[in-house]
VEXZA-29449 format. One record per residue (C-alpha): residue number from 1; z, x, y. Coordinates in nm, 3 decimals, always signed. Layout:
# residues N
<NUM; <Z; X; Y>>,
...
This chain:
# residues 579
<1; <+0.000; +0.000; +0.000>>,
<2; <+0.090; +0.282; +0.239>>,
<3; <-0.230; +0.474; +0.167>>,
<4; <-0.432; +0.155; +0.209>>,
<5; <-0.284; +0.084; +0.554>>,
<6; <-0.352; +0.444; +0.652>>,
<7; <-0.715; +0.416; +0.544>>,
<8; <-0.766; +0.082; +0.720>>,
<9; <-0.631; +0.224; +1.046>>,
<10; <-0.846; +0.537; +1.028>>,
<11; <-1.152; +0.330; +0.935>>,
<12; <-1.097; +0.105; +1.237>>,
<13; <-1.075; +0.409; +1.466>>,
<14; <-1.386; +0.572; +1.320>>,
<15; <-1.602; +0.259; +1.309>>,
<16; <-1.492; +0.158; +1.659>>,
<17; <-1.583; +0.497; +1.804>>,
<18; <-1.917; +0.517; +1.621>>,
<19; <-2.011; +0.168; +1.740>>,
<20; <-1.908; +0.252; +2.098>>,
<21; <-2.122; +0.567; +2.090>>,
<22; <-2.420; +0.371; +1.957>>,
<23; <-2.391; +0.111; +2.231>>,
<24; <-2.344; +0.352; +2.520>>,
<25; <-2.651; +0.549; +2.410>>,
<26; <-2.846; +0.221; +2.377>>,
<27; <-2.925; +0.292; +2.014>>,
<28; <-2.979; +0.665; +2.074>>,
<29; <-3.236; +0.606; +2.350>>,
<30; <-3.005; +0.751; +2.615>>,
<31; <-2.830; +1.087; +2.605>>,
<32; <-2.474; +1.088; +2.743>>,
<33; <-2.361; +1.429; +2.864>>,
<34; <-2.012; +1.539; +2.966>>,
<35; <-2.075; +1.757; +3.272>>,
<36; <-1.879; +1.977; +3.515>>,
<37; <-1.992; +2.099; +3.857>>,
<38; <-1.844; +2.219; +4.184>>,
<39; <-1.808; +2.047; +4.519>>,
<40; <-1.877; +2.239; +4.840>>,
<41; <-1.506; +2.321; +4.878>>,
<42; <-1.490; +2.471; +4.529>>,
<43; <-1.323; +2.176; +4.355>>,
<44; <-1.447; +2.130; +4.000>>,
<45; <-1.568; +1.776; +3.932>>,
<46; <-1.652; +1.599; +3.609>>,
<47; <-1.880; +1.315; +3.516>>,
<48; <-2.076; +1.142; +3.244>>,
<49; <-2.449; +1.187; +3.293>>,
<50; <-2.666; +0.920; +3.130>>,
<51; <-3.024; +1.046; +3.079>>,
<52; <-3.286; +0.816; +2.918>>,
<53; <-3.483; +1.004; +2.651>>,
<54; <-3.822; +0.938; +2.816>>,
<55; <-3.719; +1.103; +3.144>>,
<56; <-3.836; +1.458; +3.224>>,
<57; <-3.946; +1.679; +3.512>>,
<58; <-4.302; +1.549; +3.471>>,
<59; <-4.178; +1.193; +3.428>>,
<60; <-3.890; +1.161; +3.679>>,
<61; <-3.679; +0.848; +3.710>>,
<62; <-3.476; +0.683; +3.985>>,
<63; <-3.104; +0.758; +3.969>>,
<64; <-2.773; +0.591; +4.045>>,
<65; <-2.440; +0.747; +4.137>>,
<66; <-2.163; +0.522; +3.999>>,
<67; <-1.801; +0.584; +4.101>>,
<68; <-1.482; +0.416; +3.977>>,
<69; <-1.184; +0.298; +4.181>>,
<70; <-0.833; +0.429; +4.234>>,
<71; <-0.633; +0.541; +3.927>>,
<72; <-0.930; +0.480; +3.699>>,
<73; <-1.182; +0.725; +3.553>>,
<74; <-1.552; +0.766; +3.490>>,
<75; <-1.543; +0.553; +3.173>>,
<76; <-1.446; +0.238; +3.362>>,
<77; <-1.798; +0.237; +3.506>>,
<78; <-1.942; +0.203; +3.153>>,
<79; <-2.063; -0.158; +3.193>>,
<80; <-2.276; -0.065; +3.495>>,
<81; <-2.377; +0.279; +3.367>>,
<82; <-2.486; +0.157; +3.023>>,
<83; <-2.702; -0.121; +3.166>>,
<84; <-2.855; +0.100; +3.435>>,
<85; <-2.938; +0.375; +3.184>>,
<86; <-3.093; +0.151; +2.918>>,
<87; <-3.332; +0.029; +3.187>>,
<88; <-3.446; +0.382; +3.260>>,
<89; <-3.219; +0.497; +3.542>>,
<90; <-3.050; +0.835; +3.533>>,
<91; <-2.681; +0.761; +3.598>>,
<92; <-2.396; +0.987; +3.703>>,
<93; <-2.059; +0.817; +3.640>>,
<94; <-1.832; +1.045; +3.838>>,
<95; <-1.461; +1.122; +3.811>>,
<96; <-1.330; +1.106; +4.167>>,
<97; <-1.137; +1.409; +4.289>>,
<98; <-0.789; +1.409; +4.136>>,
<99; <-0.895; +1.161; +3.866>>,
<100; <-0.993; +1.215; +3.503>>,
<101; <-1.111; +1.573; +3.455>>,
<102; <-1.187; +1.639; +3.824>>,
<103; <-0.965; +1.882; +4.012>>,
<104; <-0.690; +1.752; +4.240>>,
<105; <-0.596; +1.647; +4.497>>,
<106; <-0.715; +1.287; +4.501>>,
<107; <-0.874; +1.160; +4.825>>,
<108; <-1.017; +1.504; +4.906>>,
<109; <-1.381; +1.611; +4.953>>,
<110; <-1.497; +1.259; +5.032>>,
<111; <-1.343; +1.142; +4.701>>,
<112; <-1.613; +1.356; +4.534>>,
<113; <-1.895; +1.128; +4.648>>,
<114; <-2.101; +1.380; +4.851>>,
<115; <-2.091; +1.636; +4.569>>,
<116; <-2.200; +1.372; +4.318>>,
<117; <-2.501; +1.273; +4.526>>,
<118; <-2.593; +1.638; +4.582>>,
<119; <-2.576; +1.699; +4.206>>,
<120; <-2.815; +1.411; +4.134>>,
<121; <-3.058; +1.528; +4.400>>,
<122; <-3.075; +1.872; +4.238>>,
<123; <-3.192; +1.738; +3.899>>,
<124; <-3.565; +1.795; +3.852>>,
<125; <-3.604; +1.478; +3.646>>,
<126; <-3.465; +1.255; +3.924>>,
<127; <-3.695; +1.088; +4.175>>,
<128; <-3.498; +1.190; +4.485>>,
<129; <-3.669; +0.925; +4.698>>,
<130; <-3.518; +0.649; +4.483>>,
<131; <-3.146; +0.704; +4.446>>,
<132; <-2.893; +0.420; +4.449>>,
<133; <-2.519; +0.435; +4.509>>,
<134; <-2.269; +0.205; +4.334>>,
<135; <-1.893; +0.215; +4.370>>,
<136; <-1.602; -0.006; +4.275>>,
<137; <-1.300; -0.036; +4.508>>,
<138; <-1.215; +0.316; +4.629>>,
<139; <-1.534; +0.427; +4.457>>,
<140; <-1.713; +0.221; +4.721>>,
<141; <-1.556; +0.437; +4.987>>,
<142; <-1.665; +0.745; +4.789>>,
<143; <-2.033; +0.642; +4.783>>,
<144; <-2.018; +0.562; +5.153>>,
<145; <-1.889; +0.913; +5.218>>,
<146; <-2.187; +1.040; +5.017>>,
<147; <-2.422; +0.825; +5.225>>,
<148; <-2.265; +0.952; +5.548>>,
<149; <-2.306; +1.313; +5.436>>,
<150; <-2.671; +1.258; +5.337>>,
<151; <-2.805; +0.955; +5.529>>,
<152; <-3.157; +1.008; +5.394>>,
<153; <-3.041; +1.085; +5.040>>,
<154; <-3.029; +0.730; +4.906>>,
<155; <-3.222; +0.404; +4.932>>,
<156; <-2.974; +0.128; +4.837>>,
<157; <-2.604; +0.069; +4.780>>,
<158; <-2.385; -0.167; +4.580>>,
<159; <-2.019; -0.208; +4.677>>,
<160; <-1.813; -0.388; +4.412>>,
<161; <-1.469; -0.501; +4.528>>,
<162; <-1.492; -0.263; +4.820>>,
<163; <-1.551; -0.256; +5.195>>,
<164; <-1.681; -0.061; +5.489>>,
<165; <-1.455; +0.097; +5.748>>,
<166; <-1.153; +0.136; +5.519>>,
<167; <-0.956; +0.451; +5.431>>,
<168; <-1.202; +0.688; +5.594>>,
<169; <-1.520; +0.506; +5.488>>,
<170; <-1.771; +0.470; +5.774>>,
<171; <-1.766; +0.148; +5.973>>,
<172; <-2.052; -0.075; +5.866>>,
<173; <-2.323; -0.223; +6.087>>,
<174; <-2.632; -0.437; +6.044>>,
<175; <-2.832; -0.121; +5.968>>,
<176; <-2.580; +0.096; +5.781>>,
<177; <-2.527; +0.133; +5.487>>,
<178; <-2.890; +0.099; +5.385>>,
<179; <-2.986; -0.205; +5.171>>,
<180; <-2.636; -0.320; +5.081>>,
<181; <-2.524; -0.561; +4.809>>,
<182; <-2.158; -0.658; +4.835>>,
<183; <-2.003; -0.790; +4.512>>,
<184; <-1.663; -0.927; +4.606>>,
<185; <-1.492; -1.138; +4.341>>,
<186; <-1.367; -1.486; +4.413>>,
<187; <-1.009; -1.388; +4.324>>,
<188; <-1.000; -1.031; +4.455>>,
<189; <-0.644; -0.915; +4.521>>,
<190; <-0.744; -0.675; +4.803>>,
<191; <-0.918; -0.907; +5.049>>,
<192; <-0.659; -0.837; +5.320>>,
<193; <-0.695; -0.460; +5.289>>,
<194; <-1.072; -0.464; +5.251>>,
<195; <-1.183; -0.733; +5.497>>,
<196; <-0.876; -0.854; +5.685>>,
<197; <-0.870; -1.195; +5.515>>,
<198; <-0.571; -1.341; +5.329>>,
<199; <-0.802; -1.486; +5.065>>,
<200; <-1.122; -1.357; +4.910>>,
<201; <-1.303; -1.677; +5.004>>,
<202; <-1.210; -1.615; +5.366>>,
<203; <-1.399; -1.287; +5.401>>,
<204; <-1.716; -1.485; +5.472>>,
<205; <-1.571; -1.586; +5.811>>,
<206; <-1.443; -1.244; +5.918>>,
<207; <-1.601; -1.067; +6.214>>,
<208; <-1.611; -0.748; +6.006>>,
<209; <-1.839; -0.900; +5.743>>,
<210; <-2.051; -1.090; +5.996>>,
<211; <-2.111; -0.767; +6.188>>,
<212; <-2.214; -0.593; +5.867>>,
<213; <-2.459; -0.873; +5.788>>,
<214; <-2.592; -0.898; +6.145>>,
<215; <-2.502; -1.263; +6.189>>,
<216; <-2.274; -1.471; +6.409>>,
<217; <-2.234; -1.738; +6.142>>,
<218; <-2.020; -1.725; +5.827>>,
<219; <-2.197; -1.525; +5.556>>,
<220; <-2.353; -1.743; +5.287>>,
<221; <-2.303; -1.633; +4.927>>,
<222; <-2.631; -1.553; +4.752>>,
<223; <-2.848; -1.558; +5.067>>,
<224; <-3.074; -1.262; +5.148>>,
<225; <-3.023; -1.110; +5.492>>,
<226; <-3.225; -0.839; +5.667>>,
<227; <-3.528; -0.660; +5.529>>,
<228; <-3.549; -0.427; +5.227>>,
<229; <-3.850; -0.242; +5.364>>,
<230; <-3.656; -0.130; +5.673>>,
<231; <-3.331; -0.071; +5.485>>,
<232; <-3.139; -0.356; +5.653>>,
<233; <-3.118; -0.590; +5.352>>,
<234; <-2.780; -0.753; +5.287>>,
<235; <-2.646; -0.987; +5.021>>,
<236; <-2.303; -1.117; +4.914>>,
<237; <-2.221; -1.234; +4.563>>,
<238; <-1.880; -1.353; +4.442>>,
<239; <-1.823; -1.356; +4.062>>,
<240; <-1.532; -1.572; +3.943>>,
<241; <-1.307; -1.278; +3.845>>,
<242; <-1.030; -1.065; +3.993>>,
<243; <-1.061; -0.717; +4.147>>,
<244; <-1.034; -0.524; +3.817>>,
<245; <-1.223; -0.807; +3.651>>,
<246; <-1.543; -0.671; +3.809>>,
<247; <-1.544; -0.424; +3.518>>,
<248; <-1.569; -0.710; +3.268>>,
<249; <-1.813; -0.932; +3.457>>,
<250; <-2.164; -0.981; +3.324>>,
<251; <-2.240; -1.152; +3.656>>,
<252; <-2.138; -0.847; +3.859>>,
<253; <-2.348; -0.618; +3.636>>,
<254; <-2.645; -0.855; +3.657>>,
<255; <-2.625; -0.870; +4.037>>,
<256; <-2.619; -0.490; +4.061>>,
<257; <-2.916; -0.457; +3.824>>,
<258; <-3.124; -0.708; +4.015>>,
<259; <-3.043; -0.541; +4.347>>,
<260; <-3.145; -0.192; +4.240>>,
<261; <-3.457; -0.319; +4.066>>,
<262; <-3.565; -0.484; +4.391>>,
<263; <-3.468; -0.201; +4.627>>,
<264; <-3.551; +0.117; +4.435>>,
<265; <-3.896; +0.004; +4.326>>,
<266; <-4.058; -0.016; +3.985>>,
<267; <-3.922; +0.235; +3.737>>,
<268; <-4.243; +0.405; +3.626>>,
<269; <-4.053; +0.645; +3.399>>,
<270; <-4.010; +0.367; +3.144>>,
<271; <-4.296; +0.218; +2.951>>,
<272; <-4.093; -0.092; +2.865>>,
<273; <-3.983; -0.293; +3.168>>,
<274; <-3.892; -0.607; +2.972>>,
<275; <-3.510; -0.593; +2.961>>,
<276; <-3.384; -0.886; +3.166>>,
<277; <-3.070; -0.837; +3.375>>,
<278; <-2.893; -1.107; +3.171>>,
<279; <-2.958; -0.919; +2.846>>,
<280; <-2.649; -0.698; +2.841>>,
<281; <-2.483; -0.505; +2.561>>,
<282; <-2.202; -0.314; +2.735>>,
<283; <-1.930; -0.554; +2.617>>,
<284; <-1.986; -0.443; +2.258>>,
<285; <-1.869; -0.097; +2.362>>,
<286; <-1.557; -0.249; +2.519>>,
<287; <-1.483; -0.439; +2.198>>,
<288; <-1.555; -0.133; +1.984>>,
<289; <-1.322; +0.096; +2.180>>,
<290; <-1.061; -0.182; +2.177>>,
<291; <-1.086; -0.185; +1.797>>,
<292; <-1.047; +0.194; +1.794>>,
<293; <-0.744; +0.171; +2.023>>,
<294; <-0.585; -0.093; +1.799>>,
<295; <-0.656; +0.124; +1.496>>,
<296; <-0.482; +0.413; +1.668>>,
<297; <-0.171; +0.198; +1.723>>,
<298; <-0.180; +0.074; +1.363>>,
<299; <-0.198; +0.435; +1.246>>,
<300; <+0.142; +0.515; +1.395>>,
<301; <+0.337; +0.329; +1.128>>,
<302; <+0.193; +0.477; +0.805>>,
<303; <+0.208; +0.819; +0.970>>,
<304; <+0.576; +0.763; +1.045>>,
<305; <+0.643; +0.653; +0.687>>,
<306; <+0.467; +0.957; +0.541>>,
<307; <+0.641; +1.194; +0.780>>,
<308; <+0.982; +1.041; +0.709>>,
<309; <+0.916; +1.077; +0.339>>,
<310; <+0.863; +1.454; +0.365>>,
<311; <+1.076; +1.551; +0.667>>,
<312; <+1.328; +1.272; +0.714>>,
<313; <+1.592; +1.341; +0.454>>,
<314; <+1.852; +1.381; +0.730>>,
<315; <+1.747; +1.061; +0.907>>,
<316; <+1.854; +0.795; +0.660>>,
<317; <+2.013; +0.489; +0.830>>,
<318; <+2.387; +0.446; +0.813>>,
<319; <+2.470; +0.123; +0.631>>,
<320; <+2.706; -0.001; +0.903>>,
<321; <+2.435; +0.024; +1.160>>,
<322; <+2.170; -0.160; +0.963>>,
<323; <+2.371; -0.463; +0.857>>,
<324; <+2.487; -0.766; +1.045>>,
<325; <+2.288; -0.968; +1.292>>,
<326; <+2.379; -1.051; +1.645>>,
<327; <+2.213; -1.108; +1.978>>,
<328; <+2.398; -1.069; +2.304>>,
<329; <+2.255; -1.332; +2.540>>,
<330; <+2.370; -1.130; +2.838>>,
<331; <+2.185; -0.824; +2.710>>,
<332; <+1.879; -1.031; +2.624>>,
<333; <+1.859; -1.181; +2.971>>,
<334; <+1.922; -0.846; +3.138>>,
<335; <+1.652; -0.666; +2.939>>,
<336; <+1.395; -0.928; +3.032>>,
<337; <+1.488; -0.973; +3.398>>,
<338; <+1.602; -0.633; +3.525>>,
<339; <+1.268; -0.451; +3.467>>,
<340; <+1.060; -0.714; +3.647>>,
<341; <+1.306; -0.773; +3.934>>,
<342; <+1.300; -0.399; +4.007>>,
<343; <+0.929; -0.349; +3.931>>,
<344; <+0.800; -0.367; +4.288>>,
<345; <+1.105; -0.243; +4.486>>,
<346; <+1.174; +0.075; +4.288>>,
<347; <+0.809; +0.179; +4.257>>,
<348; <+0.752; +0.127; +4.628>>,
<349; <+1.067; +0.327; +4.701>>,
<350; <+0.908; +0.626; +4.529>>,
<351; <+0.667; +0.665; +4.822>>,
<352; <+0.972; +0.766; +5.027>>,
<353; <+1.214; +0.916; +4.775>>,
<354; <+0.972; +1.079; +4.531>>,
<355; <+0.637; +1.154; +4.699>>,
<356; <+0.377; +1.352; +4.507>>,
<357; <+0.450; +1.723; +4.519>>,
<358; <+0.370; +2.046; +4.338>>,
<359; <+0.628; +1.972; +4.067>>,
<360; <+0.569; +1.596; +4.023>>,
<361; <+0.209; +1.563; +4.143>>,
<362; <+0.120; +1.202; +4.051>>,
<363; <+0.238; +0.931; +4.291>>,
<364; <+0.181; +0.635; +4.057>>,
<365; <+0.362; +0.818; +3.775>>,
<366; <+0.644; +0.900; +4.017>>,
<367; <+0.679; +0.531; +4.096>>,
<368; <+0.700; +0.443; +3.728>>,
<369; <+0.950; +0.727; +3.676>>,
<370; <+1.180; +0.609; +3.956>>,
<371; <+1.157; +0.255; +3.820>>,
<372; <+1.237; +0.381; +3.468>>,
<373; <+1.543; +0.578; +3.578>>,
<374; <+1.668; +0.293; +3.791>>,
<375; <+1.640; +0.068; +3.488>>,
<376; <+1.811; +0.327; +3.268>>,
<377; <+2.114; +0.336; +3.498>>,
<378; <+2.128; -0.045; +3.520>>,
<379; <+2.096; -0.064; +3.142>>,
<380; <+2.391; +0.170; +3.088>>,
<381; <+2.603; -0.044; +3.318>>,
<382; <+2.485; -0.357; +3.139>>,
<383; <+2.573; -0.207; +2.799>>,
<384; <+2.925; -0.127; +2.914>>,
<385; <+2.982; -0.466; +3.082>>,
<386; <+2.849; -0.660; +2.783>>,
<387; <+3.065; -0.456; +2.547>>,
<388; <+3.376; -0.523; +2.756>>,
<389; <+3.309; -0.895; +2.811>>,
<390; <+3.177; -1.001; +2.474>>,
<391; <+3.278; -0.733; +2.227>>,
<392; <+2.913; -0.651; +2.156>>,
<393; <+2.847; -0.302; +2.019>>,
<394; <+2.904; -0.026; +2.274>>,
<395; <+2.734; +0.310; +2.324>>,
<396; <+2.904; +0.464; +2.019>>,
<397; <+2.754; +0.192; +1.794>>,
<398; <+2.407; +0.192; +1.951>>,
<399; <+2.252; +0.472; +1.752>>,
<400; <+2.330; +0.739; +2.012>>,
<401; <+2.528; +0.958; +1.776>>,
<402; <+2.317; +1.259; +1.686>>,
<403; <+2.388; +1.539; +1.439>>,
<404; <+2.245; +1.882; +1.510>>,
<405; <+2.073; +1.895; +1.169>>,
<406; <+1.875; +1.582; +1.261>>,
<407; <+1.710; +1.736; +1.567>>,
<408; <+1.444; +1.944; +1.383>>,
<409; <+1.341; +1.643; +1.174>>,
<410; <+1.313; +1.414; +1.477>>,
<411; <+1.106; +1.664; +1.676>>,
<412; <+0.886; +1.748; +1.377>>,
<413; <+0.806; +1.387; +1.288>>,
<414; <+0.740; +1.284; +1.650>>,
<415; <+0.517; +1.588; +1.697>>,
<416; <+0.319; +1.518; +1.377>>,
<417; <+0.246; +1.157; +1.471>>,
<418; <+0.160; +1.242; +1.832>>,
<419; <-0.062; +1.535; +1.733>>,
<420; <-0.247; +1.322; +1.475>>,
<421; <-0.328; +1.054; +1.733>>,
<422; <-0.424; +1.308; +1.998>>,
<423; <-0.654; +1.486; +1.751>>,
<424; <-0.845; +1.164; +1.682>>,
<425; <-0.886; +1.096; +2.055>>,
<426; <-0.997; +1.457; +2.107>>,
<427; <-1.254; +1.442; +1.828>>,
<428; <-1.393; +1.113; +1.960>>,
<429; <-1.432; +1.277; +2.299>>,
<430; <-1.602; +1.600; +2.193>>,
<431; <-1.821; +1.450; +1.918>>,
<432; <-1.909; +1.108; +2.055>>,
<433; <-1.815; +1.126; +2.427>>,
<434; <-1.602; +0.812; +2.407>>,
<435; <-1.236; +0.747; +2.475>>,
<436; <-1.022; +0.472; +2.326>>,
<437; <-0.984; +0.193; +2.575>>,
<438; <-1.014; -0.166; +2.673>>,
<439; <-1.077; -0.238; +3.039>>,
<440; <-0.835; -0.013; +3.235>>,
<441; <-0.605; +0.045; +2.936>>,
<442; <-0.706; +0.376; +2.781>>,
<443; <-0.595; +0.682; +2.590>>,
<444; <-0.791; +0.990; +2.700>>,
<445; <-0.771; +1.358; +2.630>>,
<446; <-0.592; +1.565; +2.894>>,
<447; <-0.726; +1.852; +3.098>>,
<448; <-0.533; +2.181; +3.106>>,
<449; <-0.384; +2.079; +3.441>>,
<450; <-0.281; +1.741; +3.300>>,
<451; <-0.120; +1.912; +3.000>>,
<452; <+0.115; +2.094; +3.234>>,
<453; <+0.184; +1.772; +3.421>>,
<454; <+0.252; +1.597; +3.089>>,
<455; <+0.516; +1.852; +2.994>>,
<456; <+0.695; +1.808; +3.328>>,
<457; <+0.716; +1.429; +3.303>>,
<458; <+0.790; +1.418; +2.930>>,
<459; <+1.165; +1.483; +2.935>>,
<460; <+1.267; +1.224; +3.200>>,
<461; <+1.054; +0.952; +3.041>>,
<462; <+1.193; +1.031; +2.695>>,
<463; <+1.550; +1.002; +2.827>>,
<464; <+1.462; +0.658; +2.965>>,
<465; <+1.346; +0.547; +2.622>>,
<466; <+1.669; +0.674; +2.467>>,
<467; <+1.871; +0.446; +2.694>>,
<468; <+1.631; +0.154; +2.651>>,
<469; <+1.646; +0.187; +2.272>>,
<470; <+2.026; +0.201; +2.272>>,
<471; <+2.041; -0.133; +2.448>>,
<472; <+1.762; -0.286; +2.241>>,
<473; <+1.907; -0.194; +1.903>>,
<474; <+2.276; -0.181; +1.983>>,
<475; <+2.313; -0.535; +2.114>>,
<476; <+1.997; -0.715; +1.999>>,
<477; <+2.007; -0.714; +1.621>>,
<478; <+1.756; -0.969; +1.504>>,
<479; <+1.694; -1.069; +1.143>>,
<480; <+1.845; -0.771; +0.952>>,
<481; <+1.678; -0.887; +0.630>>,
<482; <+1.336; -0.945; +0.792>>,
<483; <+1.235; -0.614; +0.951>>,
<484; <+0.885; -0.722; +1.055>>,
<485; <+1.014; -1.028; +1.236>>,
<486; <+1.279; -0.813; +1.406>>,
<487; <+1.011; -0.571; +1.524>>,
<488; <+0.810; -0.847; +1.689>>,
<489; <+1.120; -1.002; +1.847>>,
<490; <+1.210; -0.674; +2.015>>,
<491; <+0.850; -0.616; +2.118>>,
<492; <+0.838; -0.958; +2.284>>,
<493; <+1.169; -0.894; +2.462>>,
<494; <+1.022; -0.584; +2.623>>,
<495; <+0.689; -0.737; +2.731>>,
<496; <+0.756; -1.107; +2.801>>,
<497; <+0.899; -1.039; +3.146>>,
<498; <+0.573; -0.881; +3.259>>,
<499; <+0.378; -1.181; +3.132>>,
<500; <+0.605; -1.400; +3.345>>,
<501; <+0.562; -1.172; +3.645>>,
<502; <+0.184; -1.185; +3.614>>,
<503; <+0.184; -1.563; +3.582>>,
<504; <+0.400; -1.599; +3.892>>,
<505; <+0.173; -1.362; +4.082>>,
<506; <-0.167; -1.485; +3.966>>,
<507; <-0.140; -1.862; +3.935>>,
<508; <-0.130; -1.905; +4.316>>,
<509; <-0.424; -1.663; +4.351>>,
<510; <-0.635; -1.845; +4.091>>,
<511; <-0.560; -2.177; +4.262>>,
<512; <-0.732; -2.047; +4.573>>,
<513; <-0.441; -1.887; +4.758>>,
<514; <-0.294; -1.540; +4.747>>,
<515; <-0.070; -1.350; +4.510>>,
<516; <+0.282; -1.489; +4.526>>,
<517; <+0.390; -1.151; +4.667>>,
<518; <+0.069; -1.079; +4.855>>,
<519; <+0.178; -0.730; +4.961>>,
<520; <+0.167; -0.596; +4.602>>,
<521; <-0.194; -0.610; +4.478>>,
<522; <-0.201; -0.259; +4.329>>,
<523; <+0.128; -0.284; +4.138>>,
<524; <+0.033; -0.632; +4.018>>,
<525; <-0.274; -0.479; +3.856>>,
<526; <-0.059; -0.197; +3.714>>,
<527; <+0.169; -0.464; +3.563>>,
<528; <-0.115; -0.577; +3.333>>,
<529; <-0.090; -0.244; +3.154>>,
<530; <+0.284; -0.285; +3.096>>,
<531; <+0.228; -0.583; +2.866>>,
<532; <+0.056; -0.392; +2.582>>,
<533; <+0.250; -0.071; +2.653>>,
<534; <+0.589; -0.235; +2.617>>,
<535; <+0.474; -0.439; +2.318>>,
<536; <+0.384; -0.116; +2.136>>,
<537; <+0.702; +0.057; +2.258>>,
<538; <+0.912; -0.224; +2.109>>,
<539; <+0.733; -0.209; +1.774>>,
<540; <+0.764; +0.170; +1.743>>,
<541; <+1.124; +0.180; +1.861>>,
<542; <+1.237; -0.089; +1.617>>,
<543; <+1.041; +0.056; +1.324>>,
<544; <+1.210; +0.393; +1.375>>,
<545; <+1.555; +0.236; +1.424>>,
<546; <+1.527; +0.041; +1.101>>,
<547; <+1.451; +0.356; +0.903>>,
<548; <+1.687; +0.603; +1.070>>,
<549; <+1.969; +0.406; +1.236>>,
<550; <+1.911; +0.628; +1.538>>,
<551; <+1.737; +0.574; +1.871>>,
<552; <+1.603; +0.926; +1.903>>,
<553; <+1.294; +0.930; +1.684>>,
<554; <+1.150; +0.617; +1.846>>,
<555; <+1.245; +0.741; +2.194>>,
<556; <+1.080; +1.081; +2.139>>,
<557; <+0.759; +0.929; +2.007>>,
<558; <+0.745; +0.665; +2.282>>,
<559; <+0.813; +0.934; +2.539>>,
<560; <+0.521; +1.139; +2.410>>,
<561; <+0.278; +0.847; +2.393>>,
<562; <+0.365; +0.678; +2.722>>,
<563; <+0.375; +1.004; +2.918>>,
<564; <+0.035; +1.093; +2.775>>,
<565; <-0.099; +0.751; +2.870>>,
<566; <+0.032; +0.773; +3.227>>,
<567; <-0.063; +1.132; +3.304>>,
<568; <-0.417; +1.113; +3.162>>,
<569; <-0.491; +0.776; +3.315>>,
<570; <-0.386; +0.799; +3.678>>,
<571; <-0.456; +1.006; +3.990>>,
<572; <-0.313; +1.346; +4.078>>,
<573; <-0.241; +1.344; +4.451>>,
<574; <-0.092; +1.694; +4.489>>,
<575; <-0.198; +2.033; +4.356>>,
<576; <+0.051; +2.132; +4.081>>,
<577; <+0.229; +2.462; +4.138>>,
<578; <+0.091; +2.593; +3.807>>,
<579; <-0.272; +2.504; +3.884>>,
C-alpha cells in the first residue's frame, strides 16, 4: 500500500509536468528557452523565451514582451505567452528585477522592462518593426518604462489590470502609449490605486481614463477609439474576473490576441494563420501543473513513512500523548480567529518595524514573519490561559519535550523529504522548463541568492510552526482512533479562517462595491495563498504528531516547505549582504 501511494504520487508529478511541457510548446512546435541577460546597469535578468520553430533570421516574426505583476514571476504570464507563441509570435516572458531569477532589488532599472525590449530587438529572427508590449499590473508599468526608453521600439501595447501614470510609469495621453488596449477586470481590487476610482466600473468616468482615450465622455467598453495607422488607437475591455483573475481569463487572453493581430500586422512567418483567438489551450498547462503540485503534496506522506521506518526509531509516540480525545473550545476559537484578526495589522506594521534590508531582504516575507511571530506569542499566552482556566493540556503535555537523541532523526527525516521534493521541482525545471503551480500558487527552484535568503528566514519560521503545532496538538485532540479524520479536522482549523476572511472581503466587491476593507487589496490577494498553504501545514503537522508524539518533525518540515515557498515566490526589495 505504501509503495503504491508513492508510485501514484510520483506518476502524478511526472505526467503533470510532461503534459505541461507539451502544452507550453504547443505540441513541440515552439521552443521554450530559459535565458539570462544583463540590463544596462549590470543587473542580471531572466526570462522564458518562446520561439516558434518556423522562425529564423530569413523568416523573422513579430515579437511580444510579456511582463508579470508584483510578487509573481515569468511563469504567471504563461496563458498569454503560450497563445502568442503558438500563433507565431516570439515571446519574452520576463522576470522583473528582484523577482524570480532576476537580480535584486525590485523596482530598479525600470522594473527590467527597457532591458527586456532591448533584448528582443537584438534577436535577428525578430521583426523589430512589429514588437508588442504586454504587462499585467506592475508589469504594465514595466512595459511603459520600456516604451519610454525606446519610443520607436514598439508598435502596440496591452495593459492588463494596470494603468498609466502610476509608480513611475509615464502619464498617458491620447497619443501615448501607442495603440493601447486596456484590459481592466470588472472586479479589480486596485481600481483606486490605478485609476482613482473606488470601483472598477467607475474608472470609465475618471478624467485620467478619458484623457488617455482622448474623449470628454465616459469611456465605452468595447468601443474602438483613435486610429491604429497613426498609433492613437484605444480600447477598453472588462472581463468578469478579479485582478489576479486576469491570469485565468480566456476573455483577457482573447482580447490581447485580437489586439496584437490587428495592430502588428499579418504574421508572415507562419504559414498557418487559422488559429482563432477563442481556440486556447493554455488552461491545460495550468491543470497539468496543478496535478503535479498535488502529486508533490501527496508524496510527502509516503516519504515520511519510509523515512520514519529507517531513521525514526527514537521518534515513537508516547502512549499518554496519543490517547484520549478532547477539544478546547477556547483554543479552537483562538486558533481560527487570532490569525485572521492580526493578518492585516501585523503585516502592515512590518513596513515600519521590519523593512527590507540586507539581512531580511524581502518585504512581503518580512510581513508574514512579523505576523507569524505575533501569532506565536499570542498562541503561547492562549495555551497558558486555556490550561489555567479549563485544565486543558499545558506546554509540558503539548509535545514540546525533546530528547537530544531525537534531534538527528528529526533533522534527517525532514531533510530527506524536503530534498526529495526539491529535486523533483529542480528536474522539472531543467529538463522541461516548467514549475509546479496553479495560478499564483507555485513551488519554484531557488537561485543562489534565494538560497541564502531561505537559510536566513528558515529558523524563525520553523520556531513559529513549533508553537503553532504545540497548540494544535496539545489542546485539539480530535478522533484519536481515526487519524485521517483528525488530520483533516486540524487542516480545516488552520485554513477556515482565511476562507472566512476572503468571503468577508470579496462578497461586497463581487456585488459591485469594494473590498470590505478597501485599503488592503494586495494582502487580500496574498490571503488566497494561505488557504492551501495552511491546509497542507495542518495535514503534515498532524501526520507527524500522530507518529512521533512530538511537534518538532512536522514543524521542521513545514518550516522548510513554507520558507521555500515564500522566498522563491515573492520579490526581493533589498540587496542581501551576501550577494
